[in-house]
N, C-alpha and C positions, 0 to 999 in steps of 0.2 A: 522205534520199539522201546517200550517202557516195561520195567519189571516191578512187581509189588509183592512183598512178603505178606502171607496171610496164613490163617489156620483153618484146616478142614476137620470136621468131626466125623468119625466113623463109629457106628454102633453095630455090635455083633452080640446077640443074645443079651446077657446082663452086663456086658462090658462096653466101654466107650474109650475112644482114643482121640487125642488132639494131635494132629499131624501138621507140622510146619511145612508149607509149600510156597512156591513162587509162581504167581500168575504173570503171564506174558501178554502185554497189551500191544496190538499192532493196529494198522488201518484196515485189516481184513474183516470180512463179515464173521469169521469164526472167533474173533477176539472177545474176551481173553481166553487163553488156553494154557495148559500145563506142558511142561517139558516131559519127555519120555521117562526121564529119571524120577520125576515127582509122581507120575502116574504109576510107575512100578512100585514106588515107595508106599503109595496108598494101598495098592493091591497086596503088598507084602504084609503090611500091618493088619489088614482085614483078614488075611489067611492066618496069620499068627494068632489073632484073637479067636478065630474059629477053632483052631487046634489047641487053644489055651497054652500057647507057647509065649508066656509072658516075658521071658528073658529076651527074645527077639523083639517083641512088640515095644518093650520099654527102651530099647536102644534107639528106636526110630520115632517114638512118640511118648506123650504123657498118657498113661493108662488109668482108667477109673473103673470101679465096680459100681453098678447101678443097683439101688435097692428102693422099693416102693416106700412111701411115707405112710405111716399108720396114723391116720387122722380121725 
């Protein structure tokens, strides 16, 4: 079993969050996969962004506000 740190991007409306997670690599066909804790973390950040609860979201991830470019 090998573990690798990586970042997942979550987008909700005009907000995005970079969440640090750990992928677990094994010899299984399901590899790589997330731990239950990391999956819950992604869900919590997504729900916090949906509710505009930025205090919670910023404790777990880097949060950004997206805006279109006027070209």
